[in-house]
C-alpha positions as a Markdown table, in Angstrom:
| # | Residue | x | y | z |
|---|---|---|---|---|
| 1 | Unk | 35.0 | -41.9 | 44.0 |
| 2 | Unk | 31.6 | -40.5 | 43.4 |
| 3 | Unk | 31.4 | -36.9 | 42.3 |
| 4 | Unk | 28.9 | -34.8 | 44.3 |
| 5 | Unk | 26.0 | -33.5 | 42.2 |
| 6 | Unk | 25.3 | -29.8 | 42.3 |
| 7 | Unk | 22.1 | -27.9 | 41.4 |
| 8 | Unk | 20.7 | -24.4 | 41.6 |
| 9 | Unk | 20.6 | -22.8 | 45.0 |
| 10 | Unk | 17.4 | -21.1 | 46.2 |
| 11 | Unk | 19.1 | -17.8 | 45.7 |
| 12 | Unk | 19.9 | -18.6 | 42.1 |
| 13 | Unk | 16.4 | -19.9 | 41.4 |
| 14 | Unk | 15.0 | -16.7 | 42.9 |
| 15 | Unk | 17.2 | -14.5 | 40.7 |
| 16 | Unk | 16.1 | -16.5 | 37.6 |
| 17 | Unk | 12.4 | -16.1 | 38.6 |
| 18 | Unk | 12.9 | -12.4 | 39.1 |
| 19 | Unk | 14.5 | -12.0 | 35.7 |
| 20 | Unk | 11.7 | -14.0 | 34.0 |
| 21 | Unk | 9.1 | -11.8 | 35.8 |
| 22 | Unk | 10.8 | -8.6 | 34.7 |
| 23 | Unk | 10.9 | -9.9 | 31.1 |
| 24 | Unk | 7.2 | -10.9 | 31.1 |
| 25 | Unk | 6.3 | -7.6 | 32.7 |
| 26 | Unk | 8.2 | -5.7 | 30.1 |
| 27 | Unk | 6.6 | -7.6 | 27.2 |
| 28 | Unk | 3.1 | -7.0 | 28.7 |
| 29 | Unk | 3.8 | -3.4 | 29.3 |
| 30 | Unk | 5.1 | -3.0 | 25.7 |
| 31 | Unk | 1.9 | -4.6 | 24.3 |
| 32 | Unk | -0.2 | -2.3 | 26.4 |
| 33 | Unk | 1.7 | 0.7 | 25.1 |
| 34 | Unk | 1.3 | -0.5 | 21.5 |
| 35 | Unk | -2.5 | -1.0 | 22.0 |
| 36 | Unk | -2.8 | 2.4 | 23.6 |
| 37 | Unk | -0.9 | 4.1 | 20.8 |
| 38 | Unk | -3.2 | 2.4 | 18.2 |
| 39 | Unk | -6.3 | 3.5 | 20.1 |
| 40 | Unk | -5.0 | 7.0 | 20.3 |
| 41 | Unk | -4.4 | 7.0 | 16.6 |
| 42 | Unk | -7.9 | 5.7 | 16.0 |
| 43 | Unk | -9.4 | 8.5 | 17.9 |
| 44 | Unk | -7.3 | 11.0 | 16.1 |
| 45 | Unk | -8.5 | 9.6 | 12.7 |
| 46 | Unk | -12.1 | 10.3 | 13.8 |
| 47 | Unk | -11.3 | 13.8 | 14.9 |
| 48 | Unk | -9.3 | 14.5 | 11.7 |
| 49 | Unk | -12.3 | 13.5 | 9.4 |
| 50 | Unk | -14.7 | 15.5 | 11.5 |
| 51 | Unk | -12.4 | 18.5 | 11.3 |
| 52 | Unk | -12.0 | 18.0 | 7.5 |
| 53 | Unk | -15.7 | 17.9 | 6.9 |
| 54 | Unk | -16.5 | 21.0 | 8.8 |
| 55 | Unk | -13.5 | 22.9 | 7.5 |
| 56 | Unk | -14.7 | 22.1 | 4.0 |
| 57 | Unk | -18.2 | 23.4 | 4.9 |
| 58 | Unk | -16.8 | 26.6 | 6.4 |
| 59 | Unk | -14.6 | 27.2 | 3.3 |
| 60 | Unk | -17.1 | 26.4 | 0.5 |
| 61 | Unk | -20.5 | 26.7 | 2.2 |
| 62 | Unk | -21.4 | 23.2 | 1.2 |
| 63 | Unk | -20.8 | 19.7 | 2.4 |
| 64 | Unk | -18.2 | 17.6 | 0.7 |
| 65 | Unk | -19.8 | 15.1 | -1.7 |
| 66 | Unk | -23.0 | 17.1 | -1.8 |
| 67 | Unk | -21.4 | 20.2 | -3.3 |
| 68 | Unk | -23.3 | 21.1 | -6.5 |
| 69 | Unk | -20.6 | 23.2 | -8.1 |
| 70 | Unk | -17.5 | 21.2 | -7.1 |
| 71 | Unk | -16.4 | 20.9 | -10.7 |
| 72 | Unk | -16.0 | 24.7 | -11.0 |
| 73 | Unk | -14.7 | 25.5 | -7.5 |
| 74 | Unk | -12.3 | 22.7 | -6.9 |
| 75 | Unk | -9.2 | 22.1 | -9.0 |
| 76 | Unk | -8.1 | 18.6 | -10.1 |
| 77 | Unk | -5.0 | 17.3 | -11.8 |
| 78 | Unk | -5.1 | 16.7 | -15.5 |
| 79 | Unk | -7.2 | 13.6 | -16.4 |
| 80 | Unk | -9.3 | 13.7 | -13.2 |
| 81 | Unk | -13.0 | 14.4 | -13.5 |
| 82 | Unk | -14.6 | 16.2 | -10.6 |
| 83 | Unk | -18.1 | 14.9 | -9.8 |
| 84 | Unk | -20.8 | 17.2 | -8.4 |
| 85 | Unk | -23.4 | 16.4 | -5.7 |
| 86 | Unk | -27.0 | 17.7 | -5.8 |
| 87 | Unk | -26.6 | 20.4 | -3.3 |
| 88 | Unk | -29.6 | 19.5 | -1.1 |
| 89 | Unk | -27.7 | 19.9 | 2.2 |
| 90 | Unk | -27.3 | 16.2 | 3.0 |
| 91 | Unk | -24.7 | 13.6 | 1.9 |
| 92 | Unk | -26.7 | 10.8 | 0.2 |
| 93 | Unk | -25.7 | 7.2 | 0.0 |
| 94 | Unk | -24.5 | 4.7 | 2.5 |
| 95 | Unk | -21.6 | 2.3 | 2.1 |
| 96 | Unk | -20.0 | 4.2 | -0.8 |
| 97 | Unk | -20.4 | 1.3 | -3.2 |
| 98 | Unk | -21.3 | 3.2 | -6.4 |
| 99 | Unk | -19.0 | 5.6 | -8.3 |
| 100 | Unk | -21.2 | 8.7 | -8.3 |
| 101 | Unk | -22.7 | 8.2 | -4.8 |
| 102 | Unk | -22.3 | 11.3 | -2.7 |
| 103 | Unk | -20.9 | 9.3 | 0.2 |
| 104 | Unk | -18.1 | 8.3 | -2.2 |
| 105 | Unk | -17.6 | 11.8 | -3.7 |
| 106 | Unk | -16.9 | 13.0 | -0.1 |
| 107 | Unk | -13.4 | 11.6 | -0.3 |
| 108 | Unk | -12.6 | 13.2 | -3.7 |
| 109 | Unk | -13.9 | 16.6 | -2.6 |
| 110 | Unk | -11.9 | 16.5 | 0.7 |
| 111 | Unk | -8.7 | 15.4 | -1.2 |
| 112 | Unk | -9.1 | 18.2 | -3.8 |
| 113 | Unk | -9.6 | 20.7 | -1.0 |
| 114 | Unk | -6.3 | 19.6 | 0.5 |
| 115 | Unk | -8.0 | 18.5 | 3.7 |
| 116 | Unk | -7.0 | 14.8 | 3.5 |
| 117 | Unk | -4.4 | 12.9 | 1.5 |
| 118 | Unk | -5.2 | 10.5 | -1.3 |
| 119 | Unk | -5.8 | 10.0 | -5.0 |
| 120 | Unk | -8.7 | 12.0 | -6.3 |
| 121 | Unk | -9.0 | 9.8 | -9.3 |
| 122 | Unk | -10.1 | 6.8 | -7.2 |
| 123 | Unk | -13.9 | 6.3 | -7.3 |
| 124 | Unk | -16.4 | 3.9 | -5.7 |
| 125 | Unk | -15.0 | 1.4 | -3.2 |
| 126 | Unk | -11.5 | 2.3 | -4.3 |
| 127 | Unk | -12.1 | 5.7 | -2.7 |
| 128 | Unk | -12.7 | 4.2 | 0.8 |
| 129 | Unk | -10.2 | 4.7 | 3.6 |
| 130 | Unk | -8.8 | 2.4 | 6.3 |
| 131 | Unk | -8.6 | 2.9 | 10.0 |
| 132 | Unk | -5.9 | 2.0 | 12.5 |
| 133 | Unk | -7.2 | -1.5 | 13.1 |
| 134 | Unk | -7.2 | -2.4 | 9.4 |
| 135 | Unk | -10.9 | -2.2 | 8.7 |
| 136 | Unk | -12.6 | 0.0 | 6.1 |
| 137 | Unk | -13.8 | 3.5 | 6.7 |
| 138 | Unk | -16.7 | 3.2 | 4.2 |
| 139 | Unk | -18.2 | 6.6 | 4.1 |
| 140 | Unk | -19.4 | 9.8 | 5.5 |
| 141 | Unk | -23.1 | 10.2 | 4.9 |
| 142 | Unk | -26.4 | 11.5 | 6.3 |
| 143 | Unk | -28.8 | 8.8 | 7.6 |
| 144 | Unk | -30.6 | 7.3 | 10.6 |
| 145 | Unk | -28.3 | 4.2 | 10.9 |
| 146 | Unk | -27.5 | 2.7 | 14.3 |
| 147 | Unk | -28.9 | 5.4 | 16.6 |
| 148 | Unk | -32.1 | 6.3 | 14.8 |
| 149 | Unk | -31.2 | 10.0 | 14.4 |
| 150 | Unk | -31.0 | 11.5 | 10.9 |
| 151 | Unk | -27.6 | 13.2 | 11.0 |
| 152 | Unk | -24.1 | 13.2 | 9.4 |
| 153 | Unk | -22.2 | 10.0 | 10.4 |
| 154 | Unk | -18.9 | 8.4 | 9.8 |
| 155 | Unk | -19.1 | 4.6 | 9.1 |
| 156 | Unk | -16.2 | 2.4 | 10.2 |
| 157 | Unk | -16.3 | -1.3 | 9.5 |
| 158 | Unk | -14.2 | -4.1 | 11.2 |
| 159 | Unk | -13.7 | -2.3 | 14.5 |
| 160 | Unk | -12.7 | -4.6 | 17.4 |
| 161 | Unk | -15.5 | -4.9 | 19.9 |
| 162 | Unk | -13.4 | -4.0 | 22.9 |
| 163 | Unk | -12.1 | -0.9 | 21.1 |
| 164 | Unk | -15.7 | 0.2 | 20.2 |
| 165 | Unk | -16.8 | -0.3 | 23.8 |
| 166 | Unk | -13.8 | 1.8 | 25.1 |
| 167 | Unk | -14.6 | 4.5 | 22.6 |
| 168 | Unk | -18.2 | 4.6 | 23.5 |
| 169 | Unk | -17.5 | 4.5 | 27.3 |
| 170 | Unk | -15.0 | 7.4 | 27.0 |
| 171 | Unk | -16.8 | 9.7 | 24.5 |
| 172 | Unk | -20.5 | 8.8 | 24.7 |
| 173 | Unk | -23.0 | 6.9 | 26.8 |
| 174 | Unk | -21.4 | 3.4 | 26.7 |
| 175 | Unk | -24.6 | 2.0 | 25.0 |
| 176 | Unk | -24.0 | 0.3 | 21.7 |
| 177 | Unk | -27.5 | 1.2 | 20.4 |
| 178 | Unk | -27.8 | 4.9 | 21.2 |
| 179 | Unk | -25.9 | 8.2 | 21.4 |
| 180 | Unk | -23.2 | 9.6 | 19.1 |
| 181 | Unk | -21.4 | 6.3 | 18.9 |
| 182 | Unk | -23.5 | 3.2 | 18.0 |
| 183 | Unk | -23.1 | -0.2 | 16.5 |
| 184 | Unk | -24.7 | -1.0 | 13.1 |
| 185 | Unk | -26.2 | -4.5 | 13.4 |
| 186 | Unk | -25.9 | -7.0 | 16.2 |
| 187 | Unk | -27.9 | -6.9 | 19.4 |
| 188 | Unk | -27.5 | -5.9 | 23.0 |
| 189 | Unk | -26.5 | -2.7 | 24.7 |
| 190 | Unk | -22.9 | -3.6 | 25.0 |
| 191 | Unk | -20.2 | -4.6 | 22.4 |
| 192 | Unk | -18.9 | -8.1 | 22.2 |
| 193 | Unk | -15.2 | -7.8 | 22.9 |
| 194 | Unk | -14.4 | -10.8 | 20.7 |
| 195 | Unk | -16.2 | -9.7 | 17.6 |
| 196 | Unk | -15.6 | -7.1 | 14.9 |
| 197 | Unk | -18.3 | -4.5 | 14.7 |
| 198 | Unk | -19.5 | -1.9 | 12.3 |
| 199 | Unk | -19.5 | 1.4 | 14.0 |
| 200 | Unk | -21.3 | 4.7 | 13.2 |
| 201 | Unk | -19.9 | 7.9 | 14.8 |
| 202 | Unk | -22.0 | 11.1 | 14.6 |
| 203 | Unk | -20.1 | 14.0 | 13.2 |
């Protein structure tokens, strides 16, 4: 005798599809939550560095990195040499690629003031920080980069384009070439979501 073949009923198939849909929805929701958490942390990093710079200025009457008497007013662990800035009221330098550049000394001064964590013995590129998305926070310096205004800026490299656009949309004018948040290099008024960008944020 032939045995009757059985398969899934429509109800069983519907249940399987619902379960798959719930699993996919959960995965996508989880990924969205992770991305939102990273973005929130990224914004908090910017706020923390801004607060650290101005807290230092309030406490010492000078900008970190530019402070001319840092070696006498800040206290370092044994074996660590404190470098002074020139005290002209601006933080000179750019990418923090030379040991005694003021834009590099910023990190040492902020660390010694207890405003950020890190090793004050690190100099030059070793002193640079990293942001949430893995790129380098090169420096805090005074310049006209990105938006054409001569002001104190935070330079972050390797920022995802979609993150830069979201940040600019939420906190500034949404234009990649103007305002307090602007792209360094590239072209066009919007950020390419599929590219990494160098981003300047006015402090």
